[in-house]
mmCIF file as gemmi writes it, N, C-alpha and C atoms, coordinates in Angstrom:
data_model
loop_
_atom_site.group_PDB
_atom_site.id
_atom_site.type_symbol
_atom_site.label_atom_id
_atom_site.label_alt_id
_atom_site.label_comp_id
_atom_site.label_asym_id
_atom_site.label_entity_id
_atom_site.label_seq_id
_atom_site.pdbx_PDB_ins_code
_atom_site.Cartn_x
_atom_site.Cartn_y
_atom_site.Cartn_z
_atom_site.occupancy
_atom_site.B_iso_or_equiv
_atom_site.pdbx_formal_charge
_atom_site.auth_seq_id
_atom_site.auth_asym_id
_atom_site.pdbx_PDB_model_num
ATOM 1 N N . MET Axp A 1 ? 8.452 0.826 13.383 1 0 ? 1 A 1
ATOM 2 C CA . MET Axp A 1 ? 7.143 0.227 13.307 1 0 ? 1 A 1
ATOM 3 C C . MET Axp A 1 ? 6.346 0.849 12.165 1 0 ? 1 A 1
ATOM 4 N N . VAL Axp A 2 ? 5.676 0.013 11.411 1 0 ? 2 A 1
ATOM 5 C CA . VAL Axp A 2 ? 4.88 0.47 10.273 1 0 ? 2 A 1
ATOM 6 C C . VAL Axp A 2 ? 3.408 0.475 10.674 1 0 ? 2 A 1
ATOM 7 N N . GLU Axp A 3 ? 2.733 1.553 10.313 1 0 ? 3 A 1
ATOM 8 C CA . GLU Axp A 3 ? 1.305 1.698 10.584 1 0 ? 3 A 1
ATOM 9 C C . GLU Axp A 3 ? 0.551 1.629 9.26 1 0 ? 3 A 1
ATOM 10 N N . TYR Axp A 4 ? -0.652 1.105 9.312 1 0 ? 4 A 1
ATOM 11 C CA . TYR Axp A 4 ? -1.511 1.036 8.133 1 0 ? 4 A 1
ATOM 12 C C . TYR Axp A 4 ? -2.821 1.718 8.492 1 0 ? 4 A 1
ATOM 13 N N . LYS Axp A 5 ? -3.19 2.741 7.715 1 0 ? 5 A 1
ATOM 14 C CA . LYS Axp A 5 ? -4.383 3.522 8.026 1 0 ? 5 A 1
ATOM 15 C C . LYS Axp A 5 ? -5.28 3.59 6.791 1 0 ? 5 A 1
ATOM 16 N N . LYS Axp A 6 ? -6.47 2.982 6.904 1 0 ? 6 A 1
ATOM 17 C CA . LYS Axp A 6 ? -7.406 2.959 5.776 1 0 ? 6 A 1
ATOM 18 C C . LYS Axp A 6 ? -8.074 4.315 5.632 1 0 ? 6 A 1
ATOM 19 N N . GLU Axp A 7 ? -8.227 4.752 4.376 1 0 ? 7 A 1
ATOM 20 C CA . GLU Axp A 7 ? -8.928 6 4.107 1 0 ? 7 A 1
ATOM 21 C C . GLU Axp A 7 ? -9.839 5.818 2.898 1 0 ? 7 A 1
ATOM 22 N N . ASP Axp A 8 ? -10.978 6.46 2.945 1 0 ? 8 A 1
ATOM 23 C CA . ASP Axp A 8 ? -11.928 6.397 1.84 1 0 ? 8 A 1
ATOM 24 C C . ASP Axp A 8 ? -11.538 7.407 0.783 1 0 ? 8 A 1
ATOM 25 N N . LEU Axp A 9 ? -11.634 6.974 -0.455 1 0 ? 9 A 1
ATOM 26 C CA . LEU Axp A 9 ? -11.371 7.84 -1.593 1 0 ? 9 A 1
ATOM 27 C C . LEU Axp A 9 ? -12.607 7.862 -2.476 1 0 ? 9 A 1
ATOM 28 N N . LEU Axp A 10 ? -12.697 8.831 -3.314 1 0 ? 10 A 1
ATOM 29 C CA . LEU Axp A 10 ? -13.798 8.897 -4.263 1 0 ? 10 A 1
ATOM 30 C C . LEU Axp A 10 ? -13.76 7.64 -5.123 1 0 ? 10 A 1
ATOM 31 N N . GLY Axp A 11 ? -14.772 6.808 -5.013 1 0 ? 11 A 1
ATOM 32 C CA . GLY Axp A 11 ? -14.84 5.593 -5.808 1 0 ? 11 A 1
ATOM 33 C C . GLY Axp A 11 ? -14.076 4.409 -5.247 1 0 ? 11 A 1
ATOM 34 N N . GLY Axp A 12 ? -13.608 4.484 -4.002 1 0 ? 12 A 1
ATOM 35 C CA . GLY Axp A 12 ? -12.874 3.34 -3.458 1 0 ? 12 A 1
ATOM 36 C C . GLY Axp A 12 ? -12.209 3.656 -2.139 1 0 ? 12 A 1
ATOM 37 N N . TRP Axp A 13 ? -11.073 3.007 -1.914 1 0 ? 13 A 1
ATOM 38 C CA . TRP Axp A 13 ? -10.343 3.183 -0.674 1 0 ? 13 A 1
ATOM 39 C C . TRP Axp A 13 ? -8.858 2.994 -0.931 1 0 ? 13 A 1
ATOM 40 N N . SER Axp A 14 ? -8.075 3.391 0.045 1 0 ? 14 A 1
ATOM 41 C CA . SER Axp A 14 ? -6.625 3.266 -0.003 1 0 ? 14 A 1
ATOM 42 C C . SER Axp A 14 ? -6.154 3.023 1.423 1 0 ? 14 A 1
ATOM 43 N N . ILE Axp A 15 ? -5.021 2.367 1.574 1 0 ? 15 A 1
ATOM 44 C CA . ILE Axp A 15 ? -4.418 2.189 2.89 1 0 ? 15 A 1
ATOM 45 C C . ILE Axp A 15 ? -3.086 2.934 2.88 1 0 ? 15 A 1
ATOM 46 N N . LYS Axp A 16 ? -2.972 3.938 3.734 1 0 ? 16 A 1
ATOM 47 C CA . LYS Axp A 16 ? -1.709 4.659 3.87 1 0 ? 16 A 1
ATOM 48 C C . LYS Axp A 16 ? -0.714 3.778 4.61 1 0 ? 16 A 1
ATOM 49 N N . VAL Axp A 17 ? 0.515 3.764 4.128 1 0 ? 17 A 1
ATOM 50 C CA . VAL Axp A 17 ? 1.606 3.057 4.797 1 0 ? 17 A 1
ATOM 51 C C . VAL Axp A 17 ? 2.47 4.143 5.441 1 0 ? 17 A 1
ATOM 52 N N . ILE Axp A 18 ? 2.547 4.116 6.781 1 0 ? 18 A 1
ATOM 53 C CA . ILE Axp A 18 ? 3.2 5.177 7.537 1 0 ? 18 A 1
ATOM 54 C C . ILE Axp A 18 ? 4.289 4.586 8.43 1 0 ? 18 A 1
ATOM 55 N N . ALA Axp A 19 ? 5.449 5.23 8.439 1 0 ? 19 A 1
ATOM 56 C CA . ALA Axp A 19 ? 6.541 4.839 9.343 1 0 ? 19 A 1
ATOM 57 C C . ALA Axp A 19 ? 7.175 6.103 9.894 1 0 ? 19 A 1
ATOM 58 N N . GLU Axp A 20 ? 7.351 6.139 11.196 1 0 ? 20 A 1
ATOM 59 C CA . GLU Axp A 20 ? 7.96 7.28 11.881 1 0 ? 20 A 1
ATOM 60 C C . GLU Axp A 20 ? 7.273 8.59 11.513 1 0 ? 20 A 1
ATOM 61 N N . GLY Axp A 21 ? 5.955 8.556 11.351 1 0 ? 21 A 1
ATOM 62 C CA . GLY Axp A 21 ? 5.175 9.753 11.071 1 0 ? 21 A 1
ATOM 63 C C . GLY Axp A 21 ? 5.15 10.2 9.618 1 0 ? 21 A 1
ATOM 64 N N . SER Axp A 22 ? 5.854 9.503 8.742 1 0 ? 22 A 1
ATOM 65 C CA . SER Axp A 22 ? 5.896 9.87 7.324 1 0 ? 22 A 1
ATOM 66 C C . SER Axp A 22 ? 5.139 8.854 6.479 1 0 ? 22 A 1
ATOM 67 N N . VAL Axp A 23 ? 4.396 9.343 5.496 1 0 ? 23 A 1
ATOM 68 C CA . VAL Axp A 23 ? 3.7 8.461 4.567 1 0 ? 23 A 1
ATOM 69 C C . VAL Axp A 23 ? 4.713 7.919 3.571 1 0 ? 23 A 1
ATOM 70 N N . LEU Axp A 24 ? 4.848 6.582 3.543 1 0 ? 24 A 1
ATOM 71 C CA . LEU Axp A 24 ? 5.794 5.938 2.636 1 0 ? 24 A 1
ATOM 72 C C . LEU Axp A 24 ? 5.151 5.559 1.315 1 0 ? 24 A 1
ATOM 73 N N . GLY Axp A 25 ? 3.83 5.36 1.341 1 0 ? 25 A 1
ATOM 74 C CA . GLY Axp A 25 ? 3.125 4.95 0.132 1 0 ? 25 A 1
ATOM 75 C C . GLY Axp A 25 ? 1.696 4.576 0.455 1 0 ? 25 A 1
ATOM 76 N N . HIS Axp A 26 ? 1.046 3.913 -0.511 1 0 ? 26 A 1
ATOM 77 C CA . HIS Axp A 26 ? -0.347 3.523 -0.369 1 0 ? 26 A 1
ATOM 78 C C . HIS Axp A 26 ? -0.561 2.121 -0.932 1 0 ? 26 A 1
ATOM 79 N N . ILE Axp A 27 ? -1.53 1.428 -0.38 1 0 ? 27 A 1
ATOM 80 C CA . ILE Axp A 27 ? -1.955 0.126 -0.902 1 0 ? 27 A 1
ATOM 81 C C . ILE Axp A 27 ? -3.353 0.312 -1.462 1 0 ? 27 A 1
ATOM 82 N N . ARG Axp A 28 ? -3.551 -0.241 -2.651 1 0 ? 28 A 1
ATOM 83 C CA . ARG Axp A 28 ? -4.895 -0.225 -3.25 1 0 ? 28 A 1
ATOM 84 C C . ARG Axp A 28 ? -5.172 -1.59 -3.857 1 0 ? 28 A 1
ATOM 85 N N . LYS Axp A 29 ? -6.45 -1.899 -3.978 1 0 ? 29 A 1
ATOM 86 C CA . LYS Axp A 29 ? -6.862 -3.157 -4.599 1 0 ? 29 A 1
ATOM 87 C C . LYS Axp A 29 ? -6.758 -3.007 -6.115 1 0 ? 29 A 1
ATOM 88 N N . HIS Axp A 30 ? -6.189 -4.01 -6.757 1 0 ? 30 A 1
ATOM 89 C CA . HIS Axp A 30 ? -6.041 -4.008 -8.214 1 0 ? 30 A 1
ATOM 90 C C . HIS Axp A 30 ? -7.376 -4.392 -8.833 1 0 ? 30 A 1
ATOM 91 N N . GLY Axp A 31 ? -7.874 -3.582 -9.717 1 0 ? 31 A 1
ATOM 92 C CA . GLY Axp A 31 ? -9.201 -3.787 -10.289 1 0 ? 31 A 1
ATOM 93 C C . GLY Axp A 31 ? -9.35 -5.017 -11.16 1 0 ? 31 A 1
ATOM 94 N N . GLN Axp A 32 ? -8.298 -5.449 -11.84 1 0 ? 32 A 1
ATOM 95 C CA . GLN Axp A 32 ? -8.424 -6.548 -12.796 1 0 ? 32 A 1
ATOM 96 C C . GLN Axp A 32 ? -8.33 -7.926 -12.157 1 0 ? 32 A 1
ATOM 97 N N . ASP Axp A 33 ? -7.374 -8.123 -11.264 1 0 ? 33 A 1
ATOM 98 C CA . ASP Axp A 33 ? -7.194 -9.477 -10.714 1 0 ? 33 A 1
ATOM 99 C C . ASP Axp A 33 ? -7.584 -9.599 -9.246 1 0 ? 33 A 1
ATOM 100 N N . GLY Axp A 34 ? -7.991 -8.504 -8.618 1 0 ? 34 A 1
ATOM 101 C CA . GLY Axp A 34 ? -8.427 -8.554 -7.233 1 0 ? 34 A 1
ATOM 102 C C . GLY Axp A 34 ? -7.314 -8.585 -6.21 1 0 ? 34 A 1
ATOM 103 N N . GLY Axp A 35 ? -6.06 -8.549 -6.67 1 0 ? 35 A 1
ATOM 104 C CA . GLY Axp A 35 ? -4.928 -8.523 -5.749 1 0 ? 35 A 1
ATOM 105 C C . GLY Axp A 35 ? -4.708 -7.125 -5.193 1 0 ? 35 A 1
ATOM 106 N N . PHE Axp A 36 ? -3.647 -6.973 -4.444 1 0 ? 36 A 1
ATOM 107 C CA . PHE Axp A 36 ? -3.328 -5.696 -3.823 1 0 ? 36 A 1
ATOM 108 C C . PHE Axp A 36 ? -1.996 -5.185 -4.356 1 0 ? 36 A 1
ATOM 109 N N . VAL Axp A 37 ? -1.902 -3.86 -4.535 1 0 ? 37 A 1
ATOM 110 C CA . VAL Axp A 37 ? -0.708 -3.238 -5.094 1 0 ? 37 A 1
ATOM 111 C C . VAL Axp A 37 ? -0.223 -2.146 -4.138 1 0 ? 37 A 1
ATOM 112 N N . TYR Axp A 38 ? 1.087 -2.11 -3.912 1 0 ? 38 A 1
ATOM 113 C CA . TYR Axp A 38 ? 1.714 -1.07 -3.107 1 0 ? 38 A 1
ATOM 114 C C . TYR Axp A 38 ? 2.332 -0.048 -4.037 1 0 ? 38 A 1
ATOM 115 N N . PHE Axp A 39 ? 1.989 1.221 -3.819 1 0 ? 39 A 1
ATOM 116 C CA . PHE Axp A 39 ? 2.522 2.337 -4.581 1 0 ? 39 A 1
ATOM 117 C C . PHE Axp A 39 ? 3.465 3.108 -3.669 1 0 ? 39 A 1
ATOM 118 N N . ARG Axp A 40 ? 4.768 3.003 -3.925 1 0 ? 40 A 1
ATOM 119 C CA . ARG Axp A 40 ? 5.78 3.649 -3.083 1 0 ? 40 A 1
ATOM 120 C C . ARG Axp A 40 ? 5.786 5.152 -3.349 1 0 ? 40 A 1
ATOM 121 N N . GLY Axp A 41 ? 5.832 5.92 -2.276 1 0 ? 41 A 1
ATOM 122 C CA . GLY Axp A 41 ? 5.861 7.382 -2.362 1 0 ? 41 A 1
ATOM 123 C C . GLY Axp A 41 ? 4.523 7.977 -1.939 1 0 ? 41 A 1
ATOM 124 N N . PRO Axp A 42 ? 4.546 9.139 -1.3 1 0 ? 42 A 1
ATOM 125 C CA . PRO Axp A 42 ? 3.318 9.729 -0.77 1 0 ? 42 A 1
ATOM 126 C C . PRO Axp A 42 ? 2.316 10.152 -1.843 1 0 ? 42 A 1
ATOM 127 N N . ASP Axp A 43 ? 2.771 10.461 -3.047 1 0 ? 43 A 1
ATOM 128 C CA . ASP Axp A 43 ? 1.868 10.945 -4.095 1 0 ? 43 A 1
ATOM 129 C C . ASP Axp A 43 ? 1.775 10.029 -5.306 1 0 ? 43 A 1
ATOM 130 N N . ASN Axp A 44 ? 2.484 8.927 -5.303 1 0 ? 44 A 1
ATOM 131 C CA . ASN Axp A 44 ? 2.5 8.012 -6.439 1 0 ? 44 A 1
ATOM 132 C C . ASN Axp A 44 ? 1.208 7.196 -6.483 1 0 ? 44 A 1
ATOM 133 N N . GLN Axp A 45 ? 0.487 7.276 -7.588 1 0 ? 45 A 1
ATOM 134 C CA . GLN Axp A 45 ? -0.717 6.472 -7.763 1 0 ? 45 A 1
ATOM 135 C C . GLN Axp A 45 ? -0.706 5.735 -9.106 1 0 ? 45 A 1
ATOM 136 N N . LEU Axp A 46 ? 0.446 5.749 -9.777 1 0 ? 46 A 1
ATOM 137 C CA . LEU Axp A 46 ? 0.522 5.158 -11.109 1 0 ? 46 A 1
ATOM 138 C C . LEU Axp A 46 ? 1.445 3.958 -11.208 1 0 ? 46 A 1
ATOM 139 N N . ASN Axp A 47 ? 2.565 3.994 -10.517 1 0 ? 47 A 1
ATOM 140 C CA . ASN Axp A 47 ? 3.587 2.956 -10.671 1 0 ? 47 A 1
ATOM 141 C C . ASN Axp A 47 ? 3.671 2.066 -9.432 1 0 ? 47 A 1
ATOM 142 N N . GLY Axp A 48 ? 3.068 0.897 -9.527 1 0 ? 48 A 1
ATOM 143 C CA . GLY Axp A 48 ? 3.108 -0.046 -8.411 1 0 ? 48 A 1
ATOM 144 C C . GLY Axp A 48 ? 4.497 -0.607 -8.202 1 0 ? 48 A 1
ATOM 145 N N . SER Axp A 49 ? 4.887 -0.758 -6.943 1 0 ? 49 A 1
ATOM 146 C CA . SER Axp A 49 ? 6.208 -1.283 -6.605 1 0 ? 49 A 1
ATOM 147 C C . SER Axp A 49 ? 6.166 -2.766 -6.247 1 0 ? 49 A 1
ATOM 148 N N . LEU Axp A 50 ? 5.143 -3.158 -5.495 1 0 ? 50 A 1
ATOM 149 C CA . LEU Axp A 50 ? 4.984 -4.536 -5.044 1 0 ? 50 A 1
ATOM 150 C C . LEU Axp A 50 ? 3.526 -4.931 -5.191 1 0 ? 50 A 1
ATOM 151 N N . GLN Axp A 51 ? 3.289 -6.235 -5.329 1 0 ? 51 A 1
ATOM 152 C CA . GLN Axp A 51 ? 1.9 -6.694 -5.369 1 0 ? 51 A 1
ATOM 153 C C . GLN Axp A 51 ? 1.79 -8.118 -4.857 1 0 ? 51 A 1
ATOM 154 N N . ASP Axp A 52 ? 0.585 -8.451 -4.401 1 0 ? 52 A 1
ATOM 155 C CA . ASP Axp A 52 ? 0.313 -9.796 -3.901 1 0 ? 52 A 1
ATOM 156 C C . ASP Axp A 52 ? -1.19 -9.991 -3.874 1 0 ? 52 A 1
ATOM 157 N N . GLN Axp A 53 ? -1.628 -11.225 -3.977 1 0 ? 53 A 1
ATOM 158 C CA . GLN Axp A 53 ? -3.053 -11.548 -3.897 1 0 ? 53 A 1
ATOM 159 C C . GLN Axp A 53 ? -3.57 -11.427 -2.463 1 0 ? 53 A 1
ATOM 160 N N . ASP Axp A 54 ? -2.652 -11.53 -1.495 1 0 ? 54 A 1
ATOM 161 C CA . ASP Axp A 54 ? -3.009 -11.511 -0.083 1 0 ? 54 A 1
ATOM 162 C C . ASP Axp A 54 ? -2.497 -10.222 0.564 1 0 ? 54 A 1
ATOM 163 N N . LEU Axp A 55 ? -3.393 -9.485 1.218 1 0 ? 55 A 1
ATOM 164 C CA . LEU Axp A 55 ? -3.017 -8.213 1.837 1 0 ? 55 A 1
ATOM 165 C C . LEU Axp A 55 ? -1.965 -8.404 2.919 1 0 ? 55 A 1
ATOM 166 N N . GLY Axp A 56 ? -2.112 -9.421 3.745 1 0 ? 56 A 1
ATOM 167 C CA . GLY Axp A 56 ? -1.129 -9.677 4.799 1 0 ? 56 A 1
ATOM 168 C C . GLY Axp A 56 ? 0.256 -9.969 4.244 1 0 ? 56 A 1
ATOM 169 N N . ALA Axp A 57 ? 0.311 -10.744 3.176 1 0 ? 57 A 1
ATOM 170 C CA . ALA Axp A 57 ? 1.6 -11.07 2.544 1 0 ? 57 A 1
ATOM 171 C C . ALA Axp A 57 ? 2.232 -9.818 1.936 1 0 ? 57 A 1
ATOM 172 N N . LEU Axp A 58 ? 1.416 -8.936 1.38 1 0 ? 58 A 1
ATOM 173 C CA . LEU Axp A 58 ? 1.939 -7.691 0.817 1 0 ? 58 A 1
ATOM 174 C C . LEU Axp A 58 ? 2.533 -6.823 1.926 1 0 ? 58 A 1
ATOM 175 N N . LYS Axp A 59 ? 1.878 -6.766 3.067 1 0 ? 59 A 1
ATOM 176 C CA . LYS Axp A 59 ? 2.415 -5.985 4.19 1 0 ? 59 A 1
ATOM 177 C C . LYS Axp A 59 ? 3.766 -6.535 4.632 1 0 ? 59 A 1
ATOM 178 N N . VAL Axp A 60 ? 3.921 -7.85 4.633 1 0 ? 60 A 1
ATOM 179 C CA . VAL Axp A 60 ? 5.21 -8.465 4.988 1 0 ? 60 A 1
ATOM 180 C C . VAL Axp A 60 ? 6.281 -8.045 3.979 1 0 ? 60 A 1
ATOM 181 N N . LYS Axp A 61 ? 5.941 -8.045 2.702 1 0 ? 61 A 1
ATOM 182 C CA . LYS Axp A 61 ? 6.896 -7.622 1.669 1 0 ? 61 A 1
ATOM 183 C C . LYS Axp A 61 ? 7.293 -6.166 1.857 1 0 ? 61 A 1
ATOM 184 N N . ILE Axp A 62 ? 6.313 -5.302 2.148 1 0 ? 62 A 1
ATOM 185 C CA . ILE Axp A 62 ? 6.598 -3.876 2.348 1 0 ? 62 A 1
ATOM 186 C C . ILE Axp A 62 ? 7.56 -3.701 3.523 1 0 ? 62 A 1
ATOM 187 N N . GLU Axp A 63 ? 7.246 -4.364 4.632 1 0 ? 63 A 1
ATOM 188 C CA . GLU Axp A 63 ? 8.081 -4.22 5.829 1 0 ? 63 A 1
ATOM 189 C C . GLU Axp A 63 ? 9.491 -4.771 5.612 1 0 ? 63 A 1
ATOM 190 N N . ALA Axp A 64 ? 9.628 -5.796 4.769 1 0 ? 64 A 1
ATOM 191 C CA . ALA Axp A 64 ? 10.95 -6.353 4.47 1 0 ? 64 A 1
ATOM 192 C C . ALA Axp A 64 ? 11.828 -5.347 3.727 1 0 ? 64 A 1
ATOM 193 N N . THR Axp A 65 ? 11.21 -4.478 2.926 1 0 ? 65 A 1
ATOM 194 C CA . THR Axp A 65 ? 11.995 -3.482 2.189 1 0 ? 65 A 1
ATOM 195 C C . THR Axp A 65 ? 12.495 -2.374 3.107 1 0 ? 65 A 1
ATOM 196 N N . LEU Axp A 66 ? 11.953 -2.274 4.306 1 0 ? 66 A 1
ATOM 197 C CA . LEU Axp A 66 ? 12.324 -1.202 5.233 1 0 ? 66 A 1
ATOM 198 C C . LEU Axp A 66 ? 13.431 -1.607 6.201 1 0 ? 66 A 1
ATOM 199 N N . ARG Axp A 67 ? 13.816 -2.86 6.174 1 0 ? 67 A 1
ATOM 200 C CA . ARG Axp A 67 ? 14.85 -3.335 7.113 1 0 ? 67 A 1
ATOM 201 C C . ARG Axp A 67 ? 16.231 -3.045 6.614 1 0 ? 67 A 1
């Protein structure tokens, strides 16, 4: 089961993606087009792995990579 936990950051927010107690990555809103980007890895904030205009659709894509 994947958990999504919103956290406030300086100047914005991030959603932690957690599975089995481990942080798999973060979701942040893309500043230019308003879509959402998934950054794989607990400390990665530079290289987006997946993106979508819809947050729900992005979560489906993330969960599909875990199967």
